[in-house]
C-alpha positions in Angstrom: -1.0 124.3 115.1 2.1 123.2 117.0 4.1 126.0 118.5 7.7 125.7 119.7 8.3 128.0 122.7 11.2 130.3 122.4 14.3 129.0 120.6 14.2 125.4 121.9 13.9 123.8 118.4 16.7 125.8 116.8 18.9 125.1 119.8 18.3 121.4 119.5 19.0 121.5 115.8 22.3 123.4 116.4 23.4 120.9 119.0 22.6 118.0 116.6 24.7 119.6 113.9 27.6 120.2 116.3 27.3 116.6 117.5 27.4 115.3 113.9 30.5 117.5 113.1 32.3 116.3 116.2 31.5 112.7 115.4 32.7 112.9 111.8 35.8 114.8 112.9 36.7 111.9 115.3 35.9 109.4 112.5 38.3 111.2 110.2 41.0 111.3 112.8 40.7 107.6 113.6 40.9 106.8 109.9 43.9 108.9 109.2 46.0 108.7 112.3 47.4 105.9 114.3 47.0 105.5 118.1 50.6 106.6 118.6 50.1 109.7 116.4 47.0 110.7 118.3 48.8 110.4 121.6 51.6 112.6 120.3 49.1 115.2 119.2 47.6 115.2 122.7 51.0 116.1 124.1 51.3 119.1 121.8 50.0 122.4 123.3 48.7 123.6 119.9 46.3 120.6 119.9 44.6 121.6 123.2 41.8 123.7 121.6 41.0 120.8 119.2 41.0 118.3 122.1 38.6 120.5 124.1 36.2 120.7 121.1 36.3 117.0 120.6 35.5 116.4 124.3 33.0 119.2 124.9 29.8 117.4 124.1 28.4 114.1 123.0 29.2 111.9 119.9 27.1 109.4 118.0 28.1 105.8 117.3 28.0 105.5 113.5 26.7 101.9 113.2 26.2 98.7 115.0 23.3 97.0 116.7 22.0 99.9 118.7 20.6 102.9 116.6 22.1 106.3 117.4 23.9 105.2 120.6 25.2 108.3 122.3 28.6 108.6 124.0 30.1 111.3 126.2 32.9 113.1 124.3 34.6 113.9 127.6 34.9 110.2 128.4 35.5 108.8 124.9 39.2 107.9 124.7 39.8 108.7 121.1 43.5 107.8 121.6 42.6 104.3 122.9 43.2 101.1 121.0 39.4 100.4 120.9 38.3 103.9 119.8 37.7 103.2 116.1 35.8 100.0 116.7 33.6 101.6 119.3 32.9 104.7 117.2 31.9 102.7 114.2 29.8 100.2 116.2 32.0 97.3 115.3 33.4 96.6 118.7 33.6 92.8 119.2 30.8 91.9 116.7 30.9 88.3 117.7 30.1 89.3 121.3 27.3 91.6 120.1 25.7 88.8 118.1 26.0 86.4 121.1 24.2 89.0 123.2 21.5 89.4 120.6 20.9 85.6 120.6 21.0 85.1 124.4 19.6 88.3 126.1 15.9 88.6 126.5 13.8 91.7 127.3 13.5 92.0 131.1 16.6 89.9 131.7 19.6 90.4 133.9 23.1 90.8 132.3 26.3 90.9 134.3 29.2 92.7 132.5 32.5 91.7 134.1 35.4 93.8 133.0 33.1 96.4 131.5 35.9 98.9 130.6 34.0 102.0 129.2 30.7 100.1 129.0 30.2 99.5 125.2 28.8 96.0 125.8 26.8 97.2 128.9 25.0 99.8 126.7 24.1 97.2 124.1 22.9 94.8 126.8 20.8 97.6 128.3 19.1 98.2 125.0 18.4 94.5 124.6 17.0 94.0 128.1 14.9 97.2 128.0 13.9 99.3 130.9 12.3 96.3 132.7 15.7 94.5 132.7 19.0 95.1 134.6 22.6 95.4 133.6 25.3 95.4 136.2 28.7 96.7 135.0 31.7 95.7 137.1 34.9 97.6 136.4 37.8 98.7 138.7 39.1 101.8 136.9 37.6 105.0 138.1 37.7 106.8 134.8 35.9 103.9 133.1 33.3 103.8 135.8 32.7 107.5 135.3 32.4 107.0 131.5 29.8 104.2 131.9 27.7 106.3 134.2 27.8 109.3 131.8 26.9 107.2 128.8 24.1 105.5 130.6 22.6 108.9 131.5 23.0 110.2 127.9 21.0 107.2 126.5 18.4 107.1 129.3 19.5 103.7 130.5 18.6 104.1 134.2 18.7 100.3 134.4 22.5 100.2 134.2 24.2 99.8 137.6 27.9 100.1 138.0 30.1 98.5 140.7 33.7 99.8 140.9 35.7 96.7 141.5 37.7 93.9 139.9 36.3 90.4 139.7 38.1 87.5 141.3 37.9 84.2 143.2 37.2 86.0 146.5 36.1 89.4 147.7 38.8 91.6 149.2 41.7 93.7 147.8 44.0 92.9 144.8 46.8 94.5 143.0 46.3 95.5 139.4 48.9 96.5 136.8 48.1 99.7 135.0 49.2 100.0 131.3 49.5 102.7 128.7 46.0 101.9 127.5 43.2 101.3 130.0 42.0 98.3 128.0 45.1 96.4 129.1 44.8 96.7 132.8 45.4 93.3 134.4 45.6 91.7 137.8 49.2 91.3 139.0 48.5 87.6 139.6 48.3 87.3 135.8 51.8 88.6 135.3 53.5 91.7 134.1 52.5 94.0 131.2 55.3 95.3 128.8 53.6 98.7 128.8 53.1 99.0 132.5 52.7 102.5 133.9 52.1 101.7 137.5 50.2 99.6 140.0 47.3 100.1 142.3 45.3 98.2 145.0 41.6 97.9 144.1 38.6 96.3 145.6 37.8 92.8 144.3 34.4 91.0 144.4 33.3 87.5 143.8 30.0 87.0 141.9 28.7 84.5 144.5 29.2 87.1 147.2 27.4 89.9 145.3 24.4 87.6 144.8 24.4 86.2 148.4 24.4 89.7 149.9 21.7 90.9 147.6 23.9 93.5 145.9 22.9 92.1 142.5 20.1 89.8 141.2 21.1 86.4 139.8 22.2 86.9 136.2 20.8 85.3 133.0 23.9 86.2 131.0 27.4 86.9 132.1 30.0 88.6 129.8 33.5 88.0 131.0 36.5 90.1 129.6 39.0 90.3 132.5 42.4 90.1 130.7 43.6 86.8 132.0 41.6 86.4 135.2 38.9 84.2 133.7 39.6 81.2 135.8 39.4 83.3 139.0 36.0 84.6 137.9 34.8 81.0 137.6 36.2 80.1 141.0 34.2 83.1 142.5 30.9 82.1 140.9 30.6 78.3 141.5 27.3 78.6 143.4 25.9 80.8 140.6 26.9 78.2 138.0 25.3 75.4 140.0 22.1 77.2 141.0 21.4 79.9 138.4 23.1 78.4 135.4 23.6 81.6 133.4 25.0 81.6 129.9 28.6 82.9 129.6 30.1 85.0 126.8 33.8 85.2 127.5 37.0 86.3 125.8 40.0 84.1 126.6 43.4 85.6 127.2 45.5 82.4 126.6 43.5 80.6 129.3 41.2 78.5 127.1 42.2 75.1 128.4 42.2 76.2 132.1 38.8 77.8 131.6 37.4 74.7 130.0 38.6 72.5 132.9 37.2 75.0 135.4 33.7 74.7 133.8 33.8 70.9 133.5 32.1 70.1 136.9 29.2 72.4 136.0 28.3 70.7 132.7 28.6 73.6 130.2 28.9 73.3 126.4 31.3 75.8 124.8 31.1 77.1 121.3 33.7 79.1 119.4 32.3 82.5 118.4 35.2 83.5 116.2 35.2 80.6 113.7 34.4 77.0 112.9 37.3 75.5 114.7 36.7 73.6 118.0 37.6 75.7 121.1 40.7 73.6 121.7 42.1 74.5 118.2 41.2 78.2 118.3 43.6 81.0 119.0 44.7 82.2 122.5 42.2 85.1 122.5 39.1 83.2 121.3 35.6 84.4 122.2 33.3 81.7 123.4 29.7 81.1 124.4 29.2 78.6 127.2 25.7 77.3 127.7 24.5 75.0 130.5 23.6 71.4 129.5 20.3 70.0 130.8 
């Protein structure tokens, strides 16, 4: 007969119930309140106990590709513009599907512009414990969130590099915005919701591989808010020698990105619809695969 020592089983059951309640409460809030309304609530002293309860433990992603994905409540930005899509598992479904088609068990995935690591977690599940996921993200709070979520899900094969990605390694200025998802390099331009600027470390993919900091990737996800062409400039050797597949979101840089890839003989496919890349919208998602 199986015996459970002490009160371990009831304690686990209680924690599971609290997690379920916390998750559903967040889901209800995100269905019934706008981002602006939630931010206003956060500024209200009376909301502080509710905020603490929502952030005091873990939450469960309610759907999507990875079953029962766990997130740290303390690091989950429920006032962020991406909160609802992340909680429901519907964050960038076209990117998730592209990952499912291109990532193999034991593979290496490089997540450039990882933000809070939603795509990194999915990639880690796809490659399994024998694979590697490297998340590159400049914002300290996001880095902390990725590391916390990796621990919660037992994904020890996620590695995080706190840096922006660019054409060369060094330091760059970034524009901070009202939502962390909108942080951009100052070389891209200004942001209408700017809250400040900061100098951050920048890395080039070729340099990371040449120094042995990361292994050559099989798949590279790029979501860098307008710096896509800089990323390509910093990984020319990788594109020539390793030939990874690229899953990228454009930020009104589609034509320039296409021209930058031309010398490396890549075929690009629109992930958002049937239109050719050239006719798609400014924020199209694409899959670029090397030609033989």
